[in-house]
C-alpha positions in Angstrom: 97.4 20.4 -234.2 99.9 21.4 -231.6 98.4 21.8 -228.1 99.0 25.3 -226.5 101.1 25.5 -223.4 99.2 24.1 -220.5 98.1 26.9 -218.1 95.7 27.0 -215.3 92.4 28.3 -216.8 91.6 29.9 -213.5 88.0 31.2 -213.6 87.9 31.9 -217.3 84.5 33.5 -217.9 82.3 31.8 -220.5 78.8 33.1 -221.4 76.4 30.6 -222.9 72.6 30.7 -223.8 70.4 30.5 -220.7 67.7 28.6 -222.7 66.7 27.6 -226.2 68.1 25.1 -228.6 71.7 25.9 -227.9 71.5 25.5 -224.1 71.5 21.7 -223.6 74.2 21.0 -226.3 76.4 23.7 -224.8 76.1 22.1 -221.3 76.7 18.7 -222.7 79.8 19.8 -224.6 81.3 21.4 -221.5 80.7 18.3 -219.4 82.4 16.1 -222.0 85.3 18.5 -222.0 85.6 17.9 -218.2 83.9 21.1 -216.9 81.2 19.8 -214.5 78.8 22.5 -213.4 76.5 22.8 -210.4 73.1 23.2 -212.2 70.7 22.3 -209.4 68.6 25.4 -209.9 67.0 26.3 -213.2 67.1 30.0 -212.5 70.8 30.2 -211.8 72.5 33.0 -213.6 76.1 31.8 -213.0 77.8 28.5 -212.2 81.4 27.5 -211.5 83.0 24.2 -212.6 83.9 21.8 -209.9 87.6 22.3 -210.6 87.3 26.1 -210.3 88.7 26.6 -213.8 85.6 28.0 -215.5 82.8 30.4 -214.5 79.8 30.1 -216.8 77.4 33.0 -217.2 73.9 32.4 -218.6 72.4 35.0 -220.9 70.1 35.5 -223.8 71.8 34.1 -226.9 71.4 37.4 -228.7 73.2 39.3 -226.0 76.2 37.0 -225.9 78.3 38.7 -228.7 78.0 42.1 -227.0 78.8 40.5 -223.6 82.1 39.2 -225.0 82.9 42.4 -226.8 82.2 44.5 -223.7 84.3 42.3 -221.4 81.4 40.9 -219.4 82.9 37.5 -220.4 86.1 36.2 -221.9 84.5 33.9 -224.4 81.0 32.9 -225.4 78.9 30.2 -227.2 76.2 31.5 -229.5 74.9 31.3 -233.1 76.9 32.7 -236.0 73.7 34.4 -237.2 73.5 36.4 -233.9 77.1 37.4 -234.1 76.7 38.8 -237.6 73.5 40.6 -236.7 75.0 42.2 -233.6 78.1 43.4 -235.5 80.0 43.1 -232.2 83.8 43.0 -232.4 84.3 39.3 -231.7 86.4 36.5 -233.3 85.1 33.1 -234.2 87.4 30.4 -232.7 85.6 27.2 -233.3 82.5 25.7 -235.0 80.7 23.5 -232.5 78.7 21.4 -234.8 75.2 21.9 -233.2 72.4 24.3 -233.8 72.9 24.1 -237.5 70.5 26.2 -239.6 70.3 28.5 -242.6 69.1 32.1 -242.7 67.1 32.1 -245.9 64.9 34.3 -248.1 61.5 32.8 -248.5 58.5 33.8 -250.7 54.8 32.7 -250.9 54.6 29.4 -252.8 52.3 31.0 -255.4 54.8 33.8 -256.2 57.3 33.7 -259.0 61.0 34.0 -258.3 63.7 35.1 -260.7 66.5 35.8 -258.1 67.3 38.5 -255.6 69.2 40.5 -258.1 66.0 40.7 -260.3 63.9 42.4 -257.6 62.9 46.0 -257.8 64.0 48.4 -255.1 61.5 48.9 -252.3 60.5 45.3 -251.9 59.3 44.7 -248.3 61.2 42.0 -246.4 60.1 41.0 -242.9 62.9 39.6 -240.6 64.3 39.4 -237.1 67.8 40.1 -238.7 67.5 43.6 -240.2 71.2 44.3 -240.5 72.1 41.0 -242.2 69.1 41.2 -244.5 69.7 44.8 -245.6 73.4 44.1 -246.2 72.8 40.9 -248.1 70.2 42.4 -250.5 72.5 45.4 -251.1 75.2 42.9 -252.2 72.7 41.5 -254.7 72.2 45.1 -256.0 68.7 45.6 -254.5 67.6 48.2 -251.9 64.9 46.6 -249.8 62.4 48.0 -247.3 63.2 46.0 -244.2 60.3 45.3 -241.8 61.7 44.3 -238.4 59.6 41.8 -236.5 60.3 40.0 -233.3 58.6 36.7 -234.2 56.0 35.0 -236.4 57.8 36.1 -239.4 56.1 33.5 -241.6 52.7 35.1 -241.4 53.7 38.6 -242.6 53.4 37.9 -246.4 49.9 36.5 -245.9 48.9 39.6 -244.0 50.2 42.0 -246.6 52.9 43.3 -244.2 55.8 42.1 -246.4 56.5 40.6 -249.8 59.3 38.3 -248.6 60.8 37.0 -245.3 64.3 36.3 -244.2 64.2 33.7 -241.4 66.1 30.8 -239.9 65.4 27.4 -241.5 66.5 24.1 -240.1 64.1 21.4 -241.5 61.9 23.7 -243.6 58.7 22.3 -242.1 57.5 25.6 -240.5 57.9 27.3 -243.9 56.0 24.6 -245.6 53.1 24.7 -243.1 52.8 28.4 -243.7 52.9 28.0 -247.5 56.3 29.6 -247.9 59.1 28.4 -250.1 62.8 29.1 -249.2 64.6 30.3 -252.3 68.1 31.6 -251.4 70.5 31.2 -248.5 71.7 34.4 -246.8 73.9 32.8 -244.2 74.9 29.3 -243.0 74.8 29.2 -239.2 75.6 27.0 -236.2 76.8 27.4 -232.7 80.3 28.8 -232.5 82.9 29.6 -229.8 83.8 33.3 -229.8 86.2 35.6 -228.1 87.3 39.2 -228.0 90.2 39.5 -230.5 92.1 41.9 -228.3 92.2 39.3 -225.5 93.6 36.7 -227.8 96.7 38.8 -228.2 97.2 39.1 -224.4 99.8 36.6 -223.1 97.9 34.9 -220.2 94.3 35.3 -221.2 95.2 34.4 -224.8 96.7 31.2 -223.7 93.7 30.4 -221.6 91.3 31.0 -224.5 93.3 28.9 -226.9 93.5 26.1 -224.3 89.7 26.2 -224.0 89.4 26.1 -227.8 91.8 23.2 -227.9 90.0 21.2 -225.2 86.6 21.7 -226.9 88.1 20.8 -230.3 89.4 17.5 -229.0 85.9 16.5 -227.8 84.4 17.5 -231.2 87.0 15.5 -233.1 86.1 12.5 -231.0 82.4 12.8 -231.7 82.8 11.9 -235.4 85.3 9.1 -235.0 85.6 5.7 -233.4 88.4 3.5 -232.2 88.4 0.2 -234.1 90.4 -2.9 -233.1 90.6 -6.2 -234.9 92.7 -9.4 -235.2 93.6 -9.9 -238.9 95.6 -12.4 -240.9 99.1 -11.3 -241.6 98.8 -12.2 -245.2 96.0 -9.6 -245.6 97.8 -6.8 -243.7 98.4 -4.7 -246.7 94.7 -4.8 -247.7 93.8 -3.9 -244.2 96.3 -1.0 -244.1 94.6 0.5 -247.2 91.2 0.2 -245.5 92.3 1.6 -242.1 94.6 4.5 -242.6 93.7 6.0 -239.2 95.0 9.5 -238.5 98.4 8.6 -240.0 98.6 4.8 -240.2 97.0 2.0 -238.2 98.8 0.5 -235.2 99.9 -3.1 -235.8 100.7 -5.4 -232.9 101.9 -9.0 -232.7 99.6 -11.5 -231.0 100.9 -13.9 -228.4 100.8 -17.6 -229.7 99.2 -16.5 -233.0 102.0 -16.1 -235.5 99.7 -15.9 -238.5 97.6 -13.0 -237.0 98.2 -9.5 -235.9 96.1 -6.9 -233.9 95.3 -3.8 -235.9 94.1 -0.6 -234.1 92.9 2.5 -236.0 90.8 5.7 -235.6 88.1 5.7 -238.2 85.2 7.9 -239.2 81.9 6.8 -237.5 80.2 6.9 -240.8 82.6 4.3 -242.2 82.3 1.8 -239.3 79.6 -0.5 -240.8 81.3 -0.9 -244.1 84.7 -1.4 -242.5 83.5 -4.1 -240.2 81.9 -6.0 -243.0 85.1 -5.7 -245.1 87.3 -6.9 -242.2 85.0 -9.9 -241.7 85.3 -10.8 -245.3 89.1 -10.9 -244.9 88.9 -13.3 -242.0 89.3 -10.7 -239.2 88.1 -11.7 -235.7 87.7 -10.0 -232.3 86.5 -6.8 -233.9 85.8 -4.1 -231.4 84.5 -0.6 -232.0 84.5 1.9 -229.1 83.7 5.6 -228.6 86.5 8.1 -228.1 86.4 10.8 -225.4 89.1 13.0 -226.7 91.0 13.1 -230.0 93.9 15.4 -230.8 95.0 14.9 -234.5 
């Protein structure tokens, strides 16, 4: 990925959730990206980064798509589910990897299920996402009677308020406790970075938005990778090269006073580290070191 031209972000306005499961990860991501915020008061509605490049506005997660579309902010962090439900004119720039969940159709455990396309018209579906729900069932060929609810969706089938529910599922434990069974996925969701598509086409603000995207992406790329260094025998270098491809190829350096050994450096997926270390040890590698990465630009 080629970095955009460096420009001074100069008070780019970013709106993020003021509370809830997306708040802490959003703050953590911004700090890792170098935007340090003054958050000494838990009721603060706005904060400016120490370098003056970013102004953060705190709002309800459900309001963020409209804030971005209505020019209250230049960009926002919120859930994909909320963007789809709001139908605000925003563009998804980047998946942020946290707040992952699924919007799912769920039924009572005792009820049979033959698929959404087998339902009769008029089935009652309780949900906090009426637009998404109505549109999804229509795509399946069924016209449902949507029952909008603000919370406690899981109880509605047991009270006779609805036949089905459409709700967010992360682990499924809440559904199970309430004797509900998720049966079909309506939408895969997670936290995303969004912007007004019209602003992306503007020269200066567009550069600023793409630079923010680039900075956050570099942090996210680093999260799932590690920097691995090891001294390996020269005679096994080809085997090591196959094990440690890195982003393009591993870096190989000569070692002072050790003609039969070389130093190999590579970026590797975090999930592969344990197996790679064991494999390197079996080849006679020594001085193996694995470290986190702060930023990574492929």
